[in-house]
C-alpha positions in Angstrom: -76.3 -14.5 18.9 -77.5 -16.1 15.6 -78.9 -19.6 15.8 -77.2 -22.3 13.6 -79.1 -23.3 10.5 -81.4 -26.4 10.8 -79.3 -28.2 8.2 -76.2 -27.8 10.3 -78.0 -29.3 13.3 -78.7 -32.5 11.5 -75.2 -32.7 10.1 -73.8 -32.2 13.6 -75.9 -35.1 14.9 -74.2 -37.7 12.7 -71.1 -39.3 14.2 -68.2 -38.3 12.0 -65.9 -41.0 13.4 -67.8 -44.0 12.0 -65.6 -46.9 10.9 -65.9 -50.4 9.4 -66.3 -52.0 12.8 -69.1 -49.5 13.6 -70.9 -50.6 10.3 -70.9 -54.2 11.5 -72.2 -53.1 14.9 -75.0 -51.2 13.2 -76.0 -54.2 11.0 -76.1 -56.5 14.0 -78.0 -53.9 16.0 -80.6 -53.6 13.3 -81.0 -57.4 13.1 -81.2 -57.6 16.8 -84.0 -54.9 16.9 -85.9 -56.7 14.2 -85.6 -60.0 16.1 -86.7 -58.5 19.3 -89.7 -56.7 17.7 -90.6 -60.0 16.2 -90.5 -61.7 19.6 -92.6 -58.9 21.1 -95.1 -59.3 18.3 -95.3 -63.1 19.0 -95.9 -62.6 22.8 -98.5 -59.9 22.2 -100.2 -61.9 19.5 -100.3 -65.1 21.5 -102.2 -63.4 24.3 -105.0 -62.4 21.9 -105.0 -65.7 20.0 -105.3 -67.9 23.1 -107.9 -65.8 24.9 -110.1 -65.3 21.8 -110.5 -69.1 21.2 -114.1 -70.1 21.2 -115.2 -73.2 23.1 -115.6 -75.2 19.9 -112.1 -74.1 18.6 -110.6 -75.0 22.0 -112.3 -78.5 22.1 -111.0 -79.1 18.5 -107.5 -78.2 19.4 -107.4 -80.3 22.6 -108.9 -83.3 20.8 -105.9 -83.5 18.5 -103.8 -85.2 21.2 -100.3 -83.9 20.3 -97.7 -81.6 21.9 -99.5 -78.5 20.8 -102.9 -79.6 22.2 -101.1 -80.5 25.5 -99.5 -77.1 25.7 -102.7 -75.2 24.9 -104.6 -77.2 27.5 -102.0 -76.4 30.2 -101.7 -72.7 29.3 -105.5 -72.0 29.4 -106.0 -74.1 32.5 -103.9 -71.6 34.4 -104.8 -68.2 32.8 -103.0 -66.2 35.5 -99.7 -68.0 34.9 -100.2 -67.5 31.2 -100.7 -63.7 31.6 -97.7 -63.5 34.0 -95.5 -65.4 31.5 -96.5 -63.1 28.6 -96.0 -60.0 30.7 -92.6 -61.0 32.0 -91.3 -62.1 28.6 -92.6 -59.0 26.8 -91.1 -56.8 29.5 -87.6 -58.3 29.0 -88.0 -58.1 25.2 -89.0 -54.4 25.3 -86.2 -53.5 27.7 -83.8 -55.2 25.2 -85.3 -53.2 22.4 -84.6 -50.0 24.3 -81.0 -51.0 25.1 -80.2 -52.1 21.6 -81.8 -49.0 20.1 -79.9 -46.7 22.5 -76.6 -48.5 21.5 -77.5 -48.1 17.8 -78.3 -44.4 18.0 -75.2 -43.8 20.1 -73.1 -45.4 17.3 -74.7 -43.5 14.4 -75.5 -40.2 16.1 -73.8 -37.7 18.4 -76.4 -36.4 20.8 -73.9 -34.8 23.2 -74.5 -31.4 21.7 -78.4 -31.7 21.7 -79.2 -34.2 24.5 -82.9 -33.3 24.8 -83.4 -33.7 21.1 -81.7 -37.1 21.2 -83.8 -38.3 24.2 -87.1 -37.3 22.4 -86.0 -38.9 19.1 -85.1 -42.2 20.8 -88.4 -42.3 22.8 -90.6 -41.5 19.8 -88.7 -44.1 17.6 -88.8 -46.9 20.2 -92.4 -46.2 21.1 -93.4 -46.3 17.5 -91.7 -49.6 16.9 -93.0 -51.3 19.9 -96.6 -50.1 19.7 -97.2 -50.5 16.0 -95.1 -53.6 15.2 -95.0 -55.2 18.6 -98.6 -54.6 19.8 -101.2 -53.3 17.4 -100.5 -55.2 14.2 -99.8 -58.6 15.8 -102.9 -58.3 18.0 -105.2 -57.5 15.1 -103.7 -60.3 13.0 -103.8 -62.9 15.8 -107.4 -62.1 16.6 -108.4 -62.9 13.0 -106.2 -66.0 12.8 -106.4 -67.2 16.4 -106.2 -70.9 15.7 -103.3 -70.6 13.4 -101.3 -68.4 15.8 -102.1 -70.7 18.7 -100.8 -73.7 16.9 -97.6 -71.9 16.1 -96.9 -70.3 19.5 -98.3 -72.6 22.1 -95.2 -74.8 22.4 -92.7 -71.8 22.5 -94.9 -70.1 25.0 -95.0 -73.2 27.2 -91.2 -73.4 27.2 -91.1 -69.6 28.0 -93.2 -70.4 31.0 -90.7 -73.1 32.1 -87.8 -70.6 31.6 -89.4 -67.8 33.7 -91.2 -70.2 36.1 -89.7 -68.7 39.3 -90.6 -65.1 38.3 -94.0 -66.2 37.2 -94.6 -67.8 40.6 -93.6 -64.6 42.4 -95.8 -62.4 40.2 -98.8 -64.8 40.4 -98.6 -64.9 44.2 -98.2 -61.1 44.6 -101.2 -60.4 42.3 -103.3 -62.9 44.3 -102.6 -61.0 47.5 -103.5 -57.7 45.8 -106.7 -59.2 44.5 -107.8 -60.4 48.0 -107.1 -56.9 49.4 -109.1 -55.2 46.6 -111.9 -57.6 47.1 -112.1 -56.9 50.8 -112.1 -53.2 50.3 -114.5 -53.3 47.3 -117.9 -51.8 47.8 -120.6 -54.4 48.2 -124.1 -53.2 47.3 -126.7 -53.9 49.9 -130.2 -55.3 49.1 -131.8 -51.9 50.0 -129.4 -50.1 47.6 -130.2 -52.5 44.7 -133.9 -52.3 45.4 -133.8 -48.5 45.4 -131.9 -48.6 42.1 -134.6 -50.7 40.6 -137.4 -48.5 41.9 -135.9 -45.3 40.4 -135.6 -47.0 37.0 -138.1 -45.4 34.7 -141.0 -47.4 33.2 -139.4 -46.8 29.8 -136.2 -48.6 30.9 -138.0 -51.5 32.5 -141.7 -52.4 32.5 -143.4 -52.7 35.9 -143.6 -56.5 35.7 -139.9 -56.8 35.0 -139.1 -54.4 37.9 -141.2 -56.6 40.2 -139.3 -59.7 39.1 -135.9 -57.9 39.6 -136.9 -56.9 43.1 -137.8 -60.5 43.8 -134.5 -61.7 42.5 -132.6 -59.1 44.7 -134.5 -60.2 47.8 -134.3 -63.9 46.9 -131.2 -64.7 49.0 -132.6 -63.0 52.1 -135.9 -64.8 52.1 -136.2 -67.8 54.4 -138.5 -70.8 54.1 -140.9 -69.7 56.9 -141.8 -66.6 54.8 -143.1 -68.6 51.8 -144.2 -72.0 53.3 -147.8 -73.3 53.4 -148.8 -73.0 57.0 -149.6 -76.0 59.1 -153.4 -75.3 59.3 -153.5 -75.4 55.5 -151.7 -78.7 55.1 -153.4 -81.7 53.7 -152.1 -85.1 54.9 -153.2 -88.7 55.2 -153.1 -90.9 58.3 -150.8 -93.9 57.9 -153.4 -96.3 59.2 -156.0 -95.3 56.6 -157.5 -98.0 54.4 -156.7 -97.9 50.7 -160.3 -96.9 49.7 -160.3 -94.0 52.3 -156.9 -92.9 51.0 -158.1 -92.7 47.4 -161.0 -90.5 48.4 -158.6 -88.2 50.3 -156.2 -88.0 47.4 -159.0 -87.2 44.9 -160.4 -84.6 47.2 -157.1 -82.9 47.8 -156.0 -82.7 44.2 -152.3 -82.7 45.2 -149.6 -84.8 43.5 -147.6 -85.3 46.7 -149.2 -85.7 50.1 -147.5 -86.0 53.5 -148.2 -89.1 55.5 -148.4 -88.8 59.3 -149.1 -91.0 62.3 -151.5 -89.7 65.0 -150.7 -86.0 64.2 -148.8 -83.7 61.8 -145.8 -83.6 64.1 -145.2 -87.3 63.3 -144.5 -87.2 59.5 -143.6 -90.6 58.3 -143.0 -89.8 54.6 -144.5 -88.5 51.4 -146.9 -90.3 49.1 -146.6 -89.6 45.4 -150.0 -90.0 43.7 -148.3 -91.3 40.5 -147.1 -94.3 42.5 -150.8 -95.2 43.1 -151.6 -95.4 39.4 -150.6 -99.0 38.9 -152.7 -100.0 41.9 -156.1 -98.3 41.3 -158.0 -101.6 41.2 -156.5 -103.0 44.4 -158.7 -104.0 47.4 -159.2 -102.0 50.5 -156.6 -104.0 52.4 -153.9 -103.1 49.9 -150.7 -102.1 51.8 -150.2 -98.7 50.2 -147.9 -97.8 53.0 -145.1 -99.6 51.1 -145.2 -96.9 48.5 -144.3 -94.1 51.0 -141.1 -92.2 50.1 -138.8 -90.6 52.7 -139.7 -87.1 53.6 -137.1 -84.2 53.4 -137.1 -81.9 56.4 -135.8 -78.4 56.5 -135.7 -75.7 59.3 -137.8 -72.6 59.2 -134.7 -70.4 59.0 -133.3 -72.0 55.8 -132.8 -69.6 52.9 -134.9 -70.4 49.8 -131.9 -70.0 47.5 -130.1 -72.8 49.3 -133.2 -74.9 49.3 -133.6 -74.4 45.6 -130.0 -75.7 45.0 -130.8 -78.7 47.3 -134.0 -79.4 45.4 -132.1 -79.4 42.1 -129.3 -81.6 43.5 -131.5 -84.2 45.2 -134.2 -84.0 42.4 -136.9 -83.2 44.9 -139.9 -80.9 44.8 -141.2 -80.8 48.3 -139.9 -80.4 51.9 -141.5 -80.5 55.3 -140.7 -77.4 57.4 -140.0 -78.0 61.1 -139.6 -75.6 64.0 -136.9 -75.4 66.6 -138.6 -78.2 68.6 -138.9 -80.5 65.7 -142.7 -80.0 65.2 -144.2 -79.6 61.8 -144.8 -75.9 61.0 -145.5 -76.1 57.3 -144.6 -77.3 53.9 -142.7 -75.8 51.0 -142.5 -76.9 47.4 -140.5 -76.1 44.3 -143.5 -74.2 43.0 -143.6 -72.0 46.1 -139.9 -71.0 45.5 -140.5 -70.2 41.8 -143.6 -68.2 42.6 -141.5 -66.0 45.0 -139.8 -64.6 41.8 -142.4 -64.8 39.1 -145.6 -64.4 41.2 -148.6 -66.7 41.4 -148.5 -69.6 38.9 -151.8 -71.2 38.0 -151.8 -74.5 36.1 -154.7 -76.4 34.6 -155.3 -78.3 37.8 -155.4 -75.3 40.2 -158.8 -74.1 41.3 -159.5 -70.5 40.3 -159.4 -69.2 43.9 -159.4 -65.5 44.5 -156.8 -65.2 47.2 -157.6 -61.5 47.5 -160.0 -58.8 46.2 -158.8 -55.5 44.9 -161.4 -52.8 45.5 -159.2 -49.9 44.3 -155.5 -49.1 44.1 -155.4 -48.5 47.9 -158.0 -50.9 49.3 -157.8 -54.7 49.3 -159.6 -57.6 51.1 -157.3 -60.5 52.2 -157.8 -63.8 53.9 -156.4 -63.8 57.5 -154.0 -66.6 56.5 -152.5 -64.5 53.7 -148.7 -64.3 54.1 -147.4 -60.8 54.9 -144.9 -61.0 52.1 -147.6 -61.9 49.6 -149.9 -59.2 50.9 -147.2 -56.6 50.3 -146.6 -57.9 46.8 -150.3 -57.5 45.9 -150.5 -54.0 47.4 -147.0 -53.1 46.0 -145.7 -51.8 49.2 -142.4 -52.5 51.0 -142.4 -55.5 53.5 -140.2 -53.3 55.8 -143.3 -51.2 56.6 -144.4 -54.0 59.0 -141.1 -55.2 60.4 -141.6 -53.4 63.7 -144.9 -54.9 64.5 -144.9 -58.4 63.0 -142.4 -60.0 65.4 -142.5 -63.7 64.5 -145.8 -63.5 62.7 -145.9 -64.6 59.0 -149.6 -64.1 58.2 -151.8 -61.0 58.2 -154.0 -62.5 60.9 -151.0 -63.3 63.1 -149.6 -59.7 62.7 -152.9 -58.2 63.7 -153.0 -60.4 66.8 -149.5 -59.1 67.7 -150.7 -55.5 67.1 -154.0 -55.8 69.0 -152.7 -58.1 71.8 -156.0 -60.1 71.7 -158.5 -61.5 69.1 -160.3 -58.5 67.6 -164.1 -58.4 67.1 -165.8 -58.3 63.8 -165.9 -54.8 62.4 -163.0 -53.6 64.6 -160.6 -51.3 62.9 -156.9 -51.5 63.7 -154.7 -48.6 62.6 -150.9 -48.7 62.1 -149.1 -45.7 60.6 -150.8 -45.0 57.2 -152.5 -48.5 57.1 -156.0 -49.3 58.3 -157.1 -52.9 59.0 -160.8 -53.6 59.3 -161.7 -57.2 60.5 -164.6 -58.4 58.3 -164.8 -62.0 59.5 -163.5 -63.7 62.6 -164.3 -66.9 64.6 -163.5 -68.0 68.1 -159.9 -68.8 67.2 -158.6 -66.8 64.3 -159.1 -63.8 62.0 -160.6 -65.0 58.7 -160.9 -61.9 56.5 -159.5 -58.4 56.6 -160.0 -55.2 54.6 -156.8 -53.3 54.3 -156.7 -49.6 53.3 -153.6 -47.4 53.1 -152.6 -43.9 52.2 -149.7 -43.9 49.7 -146.5 -42.1 50.5 -143.0 -41.9 49.0 -141.8 -44.9 50.9 -144.6 -47.2 49.8 -144.7 -46.3 46.2 -142.7 -48.2 43.5 
């Protein structure tokens, strides 16, 4: 059977029964489509305009103290409500565009003969109208003229929110529930995964020093005060009953700007003395009551995380805290500098003595003081702290860990071996290990 000519198909599509009443309907339909596309453009453009406002532009708008500034302030204060309002309004407008367009085409054309052609024609036409004139053009224009569009549409958008407030509430609540469920099911990267990701980053992507800083940042929230504090044997304090002349000699000898003040022993900390508070009293006699200058001490437990302590230091404007154990005794001291050094490494200022806290013989052999913190030792050797988790127990220093490993105080020259690490005791007294040579064989787990 011969197919009808293409020209006959288009002639068959037009409705031959068009009358004067249909002409009026067509005109009103075209006007309605134009109005609806304009509304769609306004809603789409308002979204881009409001959310592209800079902080300076927003402050300028809000400072005008008129109805527009009030509307802008309200809309951007609740961004979820704003997005829900635009989404609901745009959905209703786009549905109306489809309905009016379908009515218009049903009046002009006769798609009963070719229903598939009619469906495709309507879909393409409506999609073209909405995407080009209702989305792309208004969003591009509103981004370039965001302040102007915001001033024009803020108040209408505010009343649109009031009109659809019940629907906005339902949509906002439902999305909040979905957000919570997605957050619960979302994958949370562990510290080990983040550390491994940093380790496999090439030197070209990140220099070695930057990688070390990133590792410190990743582990920052898991580090407690006990791991970085200055141990009790290394603390320098002054007895509260000391005379002023004796105090000054101790302050000069210590070189610290803040010194703990104790009574009888270090477990009885009475406060902290700031050396700057002594400056106006340098010429006082020996009987000067310097105790009146003592400031209250800030106490923290050993288990406190250093990220929380840093926030407290910033809030309370403090730089030093006394670390206490579970029985309330003094176990050490931690300062703001100790926390910062945990990320950036050792910080030397012009008042610090040039002390060699360790000696590097080669890439795999080091000499450390027995009081060296295990965390710091691992940083200097560039090996994972986890290598010693099974043997350190509660020990925080190299000497303490070797006592845990050996079960008694080792003799000078004694070598203690653990996995691929060798510890040679180079100096020891009757009570503690003073100096240790550490050698290790590198493996895949201990290399950066």
